N, C-alpha and C positions, 0 to 999 in steps of 0.2 A: 401775291407774295411768293407762293409756291412756283408760279410760272416764271417769275423773275429769277428765282433761285435755280430753277431747272435750266434756264438759258445760260446762266453764269457757270453752272457745273458742266454743262455740255461744252462750252467754249474752253474751259480749263482742261477737260479730259481730252478734247480733240487735239489741243496743243501737246498734251502729254503723250498721246498716241503717235503724233507725228515726230516726236523726239525719241520714241522708243528705238533702241539700237537696231532691232530687226528691220524697222521701217527706214531708218536713216541709211542703213547699208543698202537696202533695196533701191532707195531713191538715188544713190550715188552711181548705180549701174547705168550703162549706156542705154538710151532709149526709154528710161524711166520717166514718169510724169513729174511735174514740179509739185512741191508741197502746196503751192497756192491753188493748183487745180484740184488737189484732193480736198483742200479745205472748202472750196466752193461746191464740190460734189457732195460733201458731207452736209453742208448747210442746206442743200436742196432736199436731201433725204433725212433731214433732222427728225421729223416726226416718226419715221420708220425706225431709225436707230434708237430713239427714246422709247418707242413701243416695245423693243426687244427686252428692255429692263423695266417694263411697266409694273410687273408684279412686285419686284423689290422696292420700287419707288412708292407704290401704294402702301406697302407694309410700313415703310418709314413714315409716310405722311400720317397714317392712322396712329402710329406710336407717338408722333409729335402732338397730335390732337389730344390723345389721352393724357400726355404729360402736361399739357396746358390746363386741362381740367383738374388734374392732380395739383398743379401749382396754385390754381385759384383756391382749391380746398385747403392747401397748406397755408396760404396767406390768411384765410379766414380763421383757421385753427390758431395761427400765430397771434392774431389780434385777440381772440378769445382767451388764449393762454396769458397774454399780457394783462388783460382785464382780470382774469382769475388770479394771477400772481399778486397783483395789487390788492385785490379783495382778500386774498389769503393773508397778506401781511397785516392788513387792517384787522381781520378777524383775530389773528394771533395777538396783536397788541391789545385789542379790546378784551380778549380772554384774560390776558395777564392783568390788565387794569381792573377788570370786574372781579377777578379772583382776589386781588389785593383788597378791594373795597369790601367784598363779602367777608373775608377773614377779619379785617380790621373793624367792620361794623359789629360783627358778633362779639369780638373782644371788648369793644367800647360799651355795648349794651350790658355785657356781663359785669364790667368793672365800673360802670356809670361814670365814664369819662368822655371827653371829646375825642373825635377821630383825629389821628395823626397822619397828615399827608406823607410824611417821611416814611412811616411804617407801611402805608399803602404802597408806596414806590418800592420799598425794600422787598415786600412780599411778592409784588409783581415780578421784580427782577429775579427773586429766588425761584419763582415758578418757571420762568424762562430758562434759567440755568439748570434746573432739575430736569426739565423736558429735554434740554440739549444733552445732558449727561445720559439720560435713558436712550436717546437717539444714537449717541456715540457708541454705547454698549451694543445696541441693535446692529449698528454698522459693523462693529468688530466681529460679532457673531456671524453675521451674514457673509462677511469677507472670508473668514476661515471655513465656514460651513461649505461655501462654494468650492473652495480648494479641496476639501475632503470628499465631497460628493460628486464632483465633476472630473471625469477623466480628461476632458479637453483642456481644462485649466492646468491640470498637472502636466499635460504634454506640451503646454505652451502654445496652444491654438489661439491665434489672435481673435477669432470670432468668439470663442469661449471667454477670453479675457474681457472682451467688450460686454458680453452678457453679465459677467461677474461684476463689473463696475456699475452697470445699470442697476442691477439688483441691490448692490451696496448703497446706492444713492436713494433708490425709491423705497426700500423696506424701512429704513429709519425715518424717512420723511413721512411714510404712512403711519408709523407708530406715533410720531410726534403729532400728526394731524388728529389721530383718534383721541389722544390724551388732551390736546388743546380743545377740541370740539366738546368733549365730555365735560371738562372743567368750565367751559363757557356756558353750557346749558345749566349745569348745577349752580354755578355762581350767580348767573343772571337771575335765576329763579329765587335764590336766597336774598339777593340784594333787593329785588322788587318787594318781596315779602316783608323784609325788615323796614323798608321805607314806608310801606303802607300800613303795617301793623305796629311799628315802633318796638319790635322785639324780634329775636330769632324764632324761626318756626319750630314747632314741636315735632316729635317723632312721627305723629300721625296727621300732621298738618301740611305736609308738602303737597304741591300741585304737580301736574304732569306736563304743563306746557313747555317746561325746560327741555323735554325730550325733543320737541320740534325744533327748538333752537339748535340742539346738538346735531340733529339730522340736516338742518339747513347749512350749518358750518361744514359738516362732512361733505355735503353736495358741492360746496364751493371748493373745498380741498380736492375732492375727487375729480372735478372738471379740470382743475389746475394740473393734477398728476397726469391725466390723460394727455393734456397738451404737452407736458414735459416729456412724456413717453414718446410721443411722435417726434419731438425735437431731438431725443437722445438715441435715435436709430439712424445714424449716418450711413451705416452699412447698407440699409435698404435704399436710401437715396442714391448712394454710389452705385448700387447694383442696377437701379433704373437708368442712371446716366450711362453706365457701361453698355447696357442693352441698347439704348438709343444710339450710342456711338457705333455699336456693332451693326445696327440696321443701316445707319448712314454709310458706313464703310461698305456694307454689302451692296447697297444701291450704287455707290460710286464704282465699285469693282465690276458689277454687272454692266453698268453703262460704259465703263472703260473697255471691257472686253467686247461689247457690241460695237463700239466705235473702232476699236482696233481690228476687229473682223471685217468691218466695212472697208477700212483703209487697205487691208491686205487684198481684199477682193478687187478693189478699184485699181490697185497697182497691177494685179495680174491681168485685168481686163485691158488696161492701157499699155501693157508691155508685151512684146512678142514672146510667145511661148518658147521656153528653152528646151532643147533636145539633147542636153548634155547627158553623158552616161556616167557621170561622177556626181555623187550626192554630197553636197557641202552644207546642207541645212543643219543647224545645231539643234539641241534639245529644247532650248528656251523659245518655244513657239506655241501657237494656240493648240497644238496637238496634245499638250499636257493636260488640257481640260477635257475630261471624258465626255461630258454632255452638257446641254443647256441651250436655251433659246438665243444666247449671245451670238451664236454662229449659224442660226437656222437659215437654211437655204430653201426657198419656196420650190415646191415640186408640183408635179401634175396632180397629186393627191390633195394638196392644199387648194388648188383651183377647183377640183371636182367637189370637194366638201363644201366650199363656199357657194358654188352654183347650185348644188343639190339642196343646201339648207335654205337658200333664198326662194326656192320653189315650194317650200313647206311652211305651213303656219305653225305646226307643232309636230309631235310624233317622235320617232327614234331613227337614228342613223348609226350603223356599225362601221367602224374602221377596221378592216380585216386585211391581214397580210402576214408574211413570215416574221418570225421573231427577229428583232434587230432592224426592221425595215424603217423605223422612225415613227411608229403610230403614236407614241406618247408625245413626241414633239409636235406632230401635226395637230393632235388634240389640244395641247397647251397653246399652240399658236392660234387656233380657232377660238379658244376660250379667252385669250388675252390679245385682242386685236390692237392695232395701232391707235384706233379711236375707241376709247372705253365707253363712249356714249351709244355704241351700237348694240352692246349686249350687257346683261348683268349675269355673270357666270358664277357657277359653283362647281368646284372640282373636288372629287373624292376618289380614293383608290380602292379597288375591290379588295376585300380581306382575303388572307390566305385560308383561314378557316371560316367558312361562310356560316353565319347565324342570321337568319332572316330578320329577327326582331332587332338585334343589335345594329345591323346595317341600316335598317329603316330609321332607327333612332339617330344614328350617326348622320344620315342624309338630312333629316329634319333639323338636327342641331346645327350642322354646317350652314344650312339654308338660313336659319334664324340669325346666326352670327353675321352672315353676309348681308342680310337685310338691314341689320342694325348698323353695320359699318357704312352701308350706302346711304343711310339716313332717310329711308323711305317712310311714308306715312304709316305703313304696316309694322313699323319697328316696335311699337308698343305691344302689339299682338305677339311679335316675335319674342319679346322679353318675357311675356307670360308663358309662352310655350317653352322657353328655355328653363324657366323656373319649374315648370311641370315635368320636364325631362330630367333635370339634374337633381331635383330634391323630392323626397317623399314628405309631404306636409303633414303635420299633426296639429290639430287645434284642440284646445282644452278650455272648458268654461267651468267656473266654480262660483257658488254664491254661499255666503254665510249670514245667518241672522242670529243675534244673541240678545237676550233680555235677562237682567239680574237685579236682585234686591236683597241686601243683607246676605244671608247664607244660602238664599234660594236663587236658582238660575234656570233659564230655558234657552236652548240653542237648537238651531236647525242648519243642516248643510246639504247642498245639492250640487252635484258635479256631473259634467258630461265630457267625453273625450272622443274626437273624431279623427281618424287616420285615413288619409287619402291612399287608395289602392293604386299600385302601378298600372299604367295603361296596358291593356291587352293588345295583341298584335292587330286585330281588326281595327281597334280604335287608333292605333298608331298610323296605319295605312290611311284611314279616313282623314285624320288630322293633317297628315302629310299632303294628301291630295287636295284638301280644302285650302291649305296654306299655299301650295303651289299655284292654285287657281287665283287666289287673292293677289299674290305677288306678280304673277304673269300679267294679270289684267291691269294692275297698277303701272307696271313698267310699260306696257303697250299704250296705255292712255297717256302717260307722261310724254312719250316720244314715239310717234307712229313709226313702225318699222323696227323699233328696239324689241328685243325678246329676252326671255330668260333661258339660259343654256345650262344644262346639268351635264357635266363631263364625268364619266366613270372610266377610270383608266385601269389597265392591266387586269382585264377580266380573266386572263389566262393564269393568274396567280392562284385562283381558287382551287383548293385541293380537298378531296379528289376531283379530278377533271369533270366527272359526271355531275358534280355539284353546280357546275356552270349552267347546266340545263335547268335545275331548280331555281337558280338565281334569276335567270331570264323570265321564267314563268311567274315568279313572285314580283319582279320589278315591272313587268309589262302592265300591271293594273293601274300604274300612274302615268303611262305613256300617252294617254289621250287628253291631256290638259292643253287647252288652246294657248297659243303664244309661248309654249314651253317645249323646248327641243332637247331631247336626250341624245348624247353622243357617247358611244361606248367603243373602247378599243379591245380587240381580241385577236389572238394569233391564229393562223391557219392550223397549227399543230394542236391548239386547244380545241378548235372546232372539230377536228378529226377525233381526238381522244375522247371528247365528250359525246361523240356521235350526234353532233348538232347539224351535220350536213349530209344526211344519208341520201343515197342516189334514188331519184325517181319517186320521192314521196315528201309530203309536207312535214316539217319538223318544228321543234320548239323555236329554233332560230328564225325560221320563215314567219311563224305566227307572231313573234314578238317584235321583229325589226321591220321598219317600213322601207328603208333604203340601205344599201351596202356600198361603201366607197372603198375601193381597193387601194392599199398603200403598197405599191409594187417596188421591187428593187430599183436602184438608181440606173438611169441610162448613163452612158460614158460622159456626156457633156455636163450633166448635173453633178456627177462625182468629181469632175475637175473643179467645178465651182465650190463644192464643199471643201475640198482640199485647199483651194486658193484662199478661202476665208480663214483657214487654220494656219497656213504656212505660205509665206511669200516666195515665189520663184520655184515651186516644186517642178522639177524637170519632167517632161512628158513621159519618158520611158519608165520612170519610177511611179508616176501616177497611174499609168496603165498596169504596171505590175501589181500595185496594191489593189486596184480595181478587180483584176482577174482573180487574185488569191482570195479576196473577200467575198466573191460571188455577187458583187454589187450590193451587198447589205451594208448600210451606212455604219452601223456599230462596228462590224468587222473591218470595214474600210479604215476607220480611224484607229482601231487596234493594230492593224497591220502597219499603217503608216507610223504609228507611235513606236512599234517594235523596231522598225527600220531606222528611224531617226535616233533611237537610243544607241545605235551602233556608231554614230558619227560624232566626232569631236572636231574642234577647230584645227587641231594638229593632225587629225587622221581622217580625211575624207574617204568615202568608200565607193568602189566602182559598182556598176550595175551587176556584173557577174558575182561579186562578193555579197551584195545585198540579197540577190536572188538565192544564192546558196544558203545564206543564213536563214532566210524566211522559209525555204523548202525544208531545211533541217527542223525548223520550228513546227512545221506542219507534220513532218514525219514523227516527231515526238508526240504530238497530239494524237495522231492516228494509232501509234503503238500503245498509248495509254488509254485508249477509248474502250468502250464495251460494245460488243456486237449487237445489232438491232434485235436479233432473236436470242433468247437466253440459252437455247440448246446448241447454238452454233459453236464450232471448235475455235477456242480463243487463240490457239497457238499460231494461226495464220497471221494474227495481228503483230506477232513478235518479229516478222520479217521486215517490219518498217523501222526497226532500230537502225540508226545510221551506220553502225559497223557492219550489220548484215546486208544493208543496201550496197555498201562498198564491196563486201565479199562476193556479192552476186553480179558485180560488174556494172552497177548503176541502176537507175530506176527503169530504164527501157528493158533490160534483161530481167530485172525483178518482176516486171509485169508478166513476161512469158513464163517465168518459174511459178508465179502464183496461179496462173491459169492452169498449168499442169498439176500443181499440187492440190488445188481446190477440186479438180476433176477426180483426183484419187482419194479425196477425203469425204467420207459419208456425211451428208447433211450440210456441206459447205457451199452448196450451189449459189445461194443468194449472197452470202458473205463473200464468196470468191469473186462474183461479178462486181460487187462494190469495190473490193480491194484492187482488182485489176484496173478498174476505171480510175481509182484514186492514184495508183502508181502511174498510169498513163497521163493523167491530168498534171501531176507534179513534174513528170518528165517533159511534158509539152511546155510548161512554164519555164523550166530550167533550160530548154533548148532555144526558146524564143528570146527570153530576156537576158541577153548577153551584151558584152561591150560593143559588139558589132551591129547592134540594132540601130538602123538609121532612120532619118526623118521620113523618107518615102515609105518605108514599111509601117511606121507608126501611123502616118496619115491614111494609108490604105486600110489598116486594121481598125482605125477609129470609125469607119463607115459600117453601119449595121448590115449592109447588103453584102459585104465581103464574107465568104464562107468561113474564113479563119479569123473573124473579127474578135475584138476584145469582149464585145457583148456576148458572142457565142461561147467564148472560153469561160466567162463568168457564169453563164447559164449552165454550162457543163459542171462547174463546181457545185452549183445548187442542186443539180439533178442527181449527182452521185450519192448513192445511198437511199434516194427517194424514188427515182425513176431511172434505174440503171440501164434499161434497154435504150431509153432516149439519150441518156448520157453517153453511152457507147457510140450511138449514131452520130452525136454531136462531135465527139472526139475524133472519130474517123474523118469527118469532113474537115475539121480544123487541122489535123495533122497532114492531111492530103494538101490542103491549101498552103501550108508552110513547108512542104516537101519533107515531112518526117515519116518514119516507118509506120506501118499500119498497126492498129491495136491488135494484140495477140488474140487468137481465137480461143474460145472456151470449149475445149473438147469434151 
């Protein structure tokens, strides 16, 4: 059923994607493929497109399964409520009738006359009217008390008004139920006594079995009230329905974005690359979405991670690379493959403030929830562990013995109370490791080649950075579980800050991690594919501009492209020179507002990057020379001066290359990595600036020489 629904949704969303204005405009251009070709290509890649939205689909499917279970429970409760309601009506009528008989029998015995059925009926009716009057008074008091005590009611809050109405109905019903049950127990006992003894009972002749009748009646009423309470909470049912609708919408939107990204990419592949120097792409493109697997482009890191993992039965792999390089998406893509039968994955995010006990508990809890959702045979053990994690159990036992006769009595009481202590850290680690082993073995037995994957994302979030070393030392104790693979993402900056990669000696990182997969900056071709999946028809000059300014970092690439397309409107396209100038101004503002790498460096050098001062010094080329002279004359500015000179030269290079006169021949030449002034070299110089300034300077000299630009100013 889910498969049929998936096919139906895919077909609907593919049609919707092909009807999107961005796509229809692109298909109307000369040389564009036909919609039929795109539909056939999408059908061939259907599983891959669906796999991009697998997480959202699985969440929706789990919610549907839970709702079905809840609906079955509600139907059962509805039937029991109907039976309880009928029983309550019978009990109420029986109580009225028996009360009438009890009262009339007592009067008949006292007056030595026959029983009058009319009097019995009148007394019964009077009891019902009296209880109804008392219930009405209780309803009145409850209604006004709610208004006096609830600020929400006085403010007109609809939820508070619903609760007020519920209380106003249930409280008087409860009062009426207690009175009815009490009268039933007392009257039934009196009626039986009078029939068996031929007279009313004396003050010391009453029995106690009527109490049990009262309790039985209260039990019937109580069960009915519970059923009524569940039926009188429409807000809860509406909330569950809204949540399910939200999950369905989220799945459809994720699948739609995945389909739309695929269609954009296919159009770009099947259409000749444009080399226009005017940007006409509007804002309503995939660039508006900042991140997500809907647009994931497979990179070399994806392939290396897959190959490396296939050669390992278990252990640990680290995804390392600069911040923004796409480690999180590579990890998510690995944990959510197109075929979910290949892995059972658990994804957690490293905490900002690392607490070893809390993190291990989080990992164990997440694993238990995932096992229960997957329906494994170890789900029962997972439920027990969840109860152990989430609750501190207290068990109490008590025994009473009593013997009495006349005014004498003997009693004894014995009680014990046991409270379960929270798990210690070693116990948590042991249970986690044991359960990892159990689940991994079950998964591997059920399907040979399937494995358990634990993904730990954003290890570089841990603060302070040195805590990352402690985190690895603590976590590595569970890395040796067979058929269980740990994949962690960590940035190069965090590795350096935490001193996890010291030179020429073994460290915590080496001892904890079995393999390292580098997530490198994008090459130029991959960057084009990423942009193609986000926006149809991105002209090559602009794509190259975004690539160079971003340093080939995916996150910055999309940010830069988004900033550029924000400048464009249907009425106002922008030239390459205009877009370059705007983006350079953006970079100048970021540089002027940044902090120097060393705290004692003179900050006033950064102020030269304000746009008005750049113009006052005759542009970036002359500013670079001025900064070289100024930094040489400023004590302690050597390193910062080198960085700023490189920065000014880099932006000047970008500004000189990406102008309206940039032609297809120059772009084709610069797209080749072997060209000294290639786009890849310019992006590398962007990354090297501030990190390896000597190397950045050398790169910039080669690039500027290749493009016929003046040399980088000398640092005297």
